[in-house]
DRENDO-1510 file (C-alpha; in Angstrom, 1 decimal, always signed):
<recs>
REC; n; res; u; v; w
REC; 1; MET; +0.0; +0.0; +0.0 .
REC; 2; ILE; +1.3; +3.5; -0.9 .
REC; 3; ARG; +1.7; +6.0; +1.8 .
REC; 4; PHE; +0.0; +9.3; +1.3 .
REC; 5; ALA; +3.2; +11.2; +2.2 .
REC; 6; ASP; +5.0; +9.4; -0.7 .
REC; 7; LEU; +2.2; +10.2; -3.1 .
REC; 8; ARG; +2.3; +13.9; -2.0 .
REC; 9; GLU; +6.1; +14.0; -2.6 .
REC; 10; ARG; +5.7; +12.4; -6.1 .
REC; 11; LEU; +3.0; +14.8; -7.0 .
REC; 12; GLU; +5.1; +17.8; -5.9 .
REC; 13; ARG; +8.1; +16.5; -7.8 .
REC; 14; GLN; +6.0; +16.0; -10.9 .
REC; 15; TYR; +4.6; +19.5; -10.6 .
REC; 16; ASP; +8.1; +20.9; -10.2 .
REC; 17; GLU; +9.3; +19.0; -13.3 .
REC; 18; ASP; +6.3; +20.1; -15.4 .
REC; 19; TYR; +6.7; +23.7; -14.2 .
REC; 20; GLU; +10.4; +23.8; -15.2 .
REC; 21; TYR; +9.5; +22.1; -18.6 .
REC; 22; LEU; +6.7; +24.6; -19.2 .
REC; 23; GLN; +9.1; +27.6; -18.5 .
REC; 24; LYS; +11.6; +26.3; -21.1 .
REC; 25; ASN; +8.8; +25.5; -23.5 .
REC; 26; PHE; +7.2; +29.0; -23.3 .
REC; 27; ALA; +10.7; +30.6; -23.6 .
REC; 28; GLU; +11.3; +28.6; -26.8 .
REC; 29; GLN; +7.8; +29.4; -28.2 .
REC; 30; ASN; +8.5; +33.1; -27.6 .
REC; 31; LYS; +11.7; +32.8; -29.6 .
REC; 32; LEU; +9.9; +31.1; -32.5 .
REC; 33; LEU; +6.8; +33.3; -32.5 .
REC; 34; PRO; +8.1; +35.9; -35.0 .
REC; 35; ALA; +9.0; +33.1; -37.5 .
REC; 36; VAL; +5.7; +31.4; -37.0 .
REC; 37; ARG; +3.9; +34.7; -37.7 .
REC; 38; ARG; +6.0; +35.3; -40.8 .
REC; 39; PHE; +5.1; +31.8; -42.0 .
REC; 40; GLN; +1.4; +32.3; -41.4 .
REC; 41; ASP; +1.6; +35.7; -43.3 .
REC; 42; LEU; +3.4; +33.9; -46.2 .
REC; 43; GLU; +0.7; +31.2; -46.2 .
REC; 44; ARG; -2.1; +33.8; -46.4 .
REC; 45; GLU; -0.3; +35.6; -49.3 .
REC; 46; ALA; +0.3; +32.3; -51.2 .
REC; 47; LYS; -3.4; +31.4; -50.8 .
REC; 48; VAL; -4.4; +34.7; -52.3 .
REC; 49; ARG; -2.0; +34.3; -55.2 .
REC; 50; ARG; -3.0; +30.7; -55.8 .
REC; 51; GLU; -6.7; +31.7; -55.9 .
REC; 52; ARG; -5.9; +34.6; -58.3 .
REC; 53; GLY; -3.9; +32.3; -60.5 .
REC; 54; ALA; -6.7; +29.8; -60.7 .
REC; 55; GLY; -9.1; +32.6; -61.5 .
REC; 56; ILE; -6.9; +33.9; -64.3 .
REC; 57; ILE; -6.4; +30.5; -65.8 .
REC; 58; ALA; -10.2; +29.9; -65.6 .
REC; 59; VAL; -10.8; +33.2; -67.5 .
REC; 60; LEU; -8.0; +32.9; -70.1 .
REC; 61; GLY; -8.6; +29.2; -70.6 .
REC; 62; GLU; -6.3; +26.3; -70.0 .
REC; 63; ASP; -5.3; +26.2; -73.6 .
REC; 64; LYS; -3.4; +29.5; -73.1 .
REC; 65; PHE; -0.9; +27.7; -70.8 .
REC; 66; LYS; +1.2; +25.2; -72.7 .
REC; 67; ASP; +2.6; +23.5; -69.6 .
REC; 68; LEU; -0.8; +23.1; -68.0 .
REC; 69; ASP; -2.0; +19.5; -67.6 .
REC; 70; VAL; -5.8; +18.9; -67.3 .
REC; 71; THR; -6.2; +20.0; -63.7 .
REC; 72; ARG; -3.2; +22.1; -62.7 .
REC; 73; ARG; -0.4; +24.3; -64.0 .
REC; 74; THR; +3.0; +23.6; -62.4 .
REC; 75; VAL; +5.1; +26.7; -61.7 .
REC; 76; GLY; +7.7; +25.3; -59.4 .
REC; 77; LYS; +8.1; +22.7; -56.7 .
REC; 78; ASP; +4.8; +22.0; -55.0 .
REC; 79; ILE; +3.2; +25.1; -56.6 .
REC; 80; PHE; +0.1; +24.5; -58.7 .
REC; 81; PHE; -3.1; +26.2; -59.6 .
REC; 82; THR; -6.2; +24.0; -59.6 .
REC; 83; THR; -8.8; +25.1; -62.1 .
REC; 84; GLU; -11.2; +22.1; -61.8 .
REC; 85; SER; -14.0; +24.0; -60.0 .
REC; 86; VAL; -13.3; +27.7; -60.2 .
REC; 87; PRO; -16.6; +29.4; -59.4 .
REC; 88; LEU; -18.0; +32.2; -61.5 .
REC; 89; TRP; -17.3; +34.8; -58.8 .
REC; 90; ALA; -13.6; +33.9; -58.8 .
REC; 91; ALA; -13.4; +34.4; -62.6 .
REC; 92; MET; -15.3; +37.7; -62.2 .
REC; 93; ARG; -12.8; +38.8; -59.5 .
REC; 94; ALA; -9.9; +38.0; -61.8 .
REC; 95; ILE; -11.3; +40.4; -64.4 .
REC; 96; VAL; -12.4; +43.1; -62.0 .
REC; 97; GLU; -8.9; +43.1; -60.3 .
REC; 98; GLN; -7.5; +44.4; -63.6 .
REC; 99; VAL; -9.7; +47.5; -63.8 .
REC; 100; SER; -10.8; +50.0; -61.2 .
REC; 101; GLU; -14.4; +49.4; -62.0 .
REC; 102; ILE; -16.4; +47.8; -64.8 .
REC; 103; GLN; -20.0; +48.0; -66.0 .
REC; 104; VAL; -21.9; +44.7; -65.4 .
REC; 105; VAL; -22.7; +44.4; -69.1 .
REC; 106; ASP; -19.0; +44.8; -69.9 .
REC; 107; LEU; -18.1; +42.2; -67.3 .
REC; 108; GLN; -20.6; +39.8; -69.0 .
REC; 109; SER; -19.0; +40.6; -72.4 .
REC; 110; ALA; -15.5; +40.0; -71.0 .
REC; 111; LEU; -16.5; +36.7; -69.7 .
REC; 112; GLU; -18.1; +35.7; -73.0 .
REC; 113; TYR; -14.9; +36.9; -74.8 .
REC; 114; PHE; -13.0; +34.5; -72.7 .
REC; 115; LYS; -15.4; +31.7; -73.6 .
REC; 116; ARG; -17.3; +31.7; -70.3 .
REC; 117; LYS; -20.9; +31.9; -71.3 .
REC; 118; VAL; -22.9; +33.3; -68.4 .
REC; 119; SER; -26.2; +35.1; -68.0 .
REC; 120; ARG; -26.7; +38.5; -66.5 .
REC; 121; GLN; -28.7; +36.8; -63.8 .
REC; 122; ALA; -25.8; +34.5; -62.9 .
REC; 123; ILE; -23.5; +37.5; -62.6 .
REC; 124; GLU; -26.0; +39.4; -60.5 .
REC; 125; SER; -26.4; +36.3; -58.3 .
REC; 126; ALA; -22.6; +36.0; -57.8 .
REC; 127; LEU; -22.4; +39.7; -56.9 .
REC; 128; ALA; -25.2; +39.4; -54.4 .
REC; 129; ALA; -23.6; +36.2; -52.9 .
REC; 130; HIS; -20.2; +37.8; -52.6 .
REC; 131; LYS; -20.8; +41.3; -51.2 .
REC; 132; GLU; -17.6; +40.9; -49.1 .
REC; 133; THR; -15.6; +40.9; -52.4 .
REC; 134; PHE; -17.6; +43.1; -54.8 .
REC; 135; GLU; -19.0; +46.5; -54.5 .
REC; 136; THR; -21.7; +47.6; -56.9 .
REC; 137; LYS; -22.7; +51.2; -57.7 .
REC; 138; PRO; -25.7; +52.1; -59.8 .
REC; 139; ARG; -25.4; +55.1; -61.9 .
REC; 140; GLY; -28.7; +55.9; -63.7 .
REC; 141; ARG; -29.7; +52.7; -65.4 .
REC; 142; GLU; -26.2; +51.3; -65.5 .
REC; 143; LYS; -24.5; +49.2; -62.7 .
REC; 144; PHE; -20.8; +49.3; -62.1 .
REC; 145; VAL; -18.7; +46.7; -60.2 .
REC; 146; SER; -15.4; +47.1; -58.3 .
REC; 147; LEU; -13.6; +45.2; -55.6 .
REC; 148; LYS; -14.1; +46.2; -52.0 .
REC; 149; ARG; -11.1; +47.6; -50.4 .
</recs>
């Protein structure tokens, strides 16, 4: 049978060991924190560029890129753009990023020029569903689209 005094001593020793370990652990975490934050920033930037690349490829068409296989374009080690399921709004964003603003009818014409046949209703639906991305401004009977800042 274990004595309670021994149990108390073991628990206190375990606490001291854990406390010392945690102090070292937190000190090392604090040293690594700037690198971790930089890594996370780079990940966010890479995600934005991958999404933009996929949108551009979806707009221009995969035939435009000679080194593009059916589902991705290899740019370098472990860097690819998937275009399998690029939604309409991402293709619209790729176009709107290139101009300060564009009239909805011109956006539809641009999409059709790039072989993406869409209805005005589909564009309006994408604009309504992605208000966090697009800003629309009516001027008279015309409607203009820009990216939210």
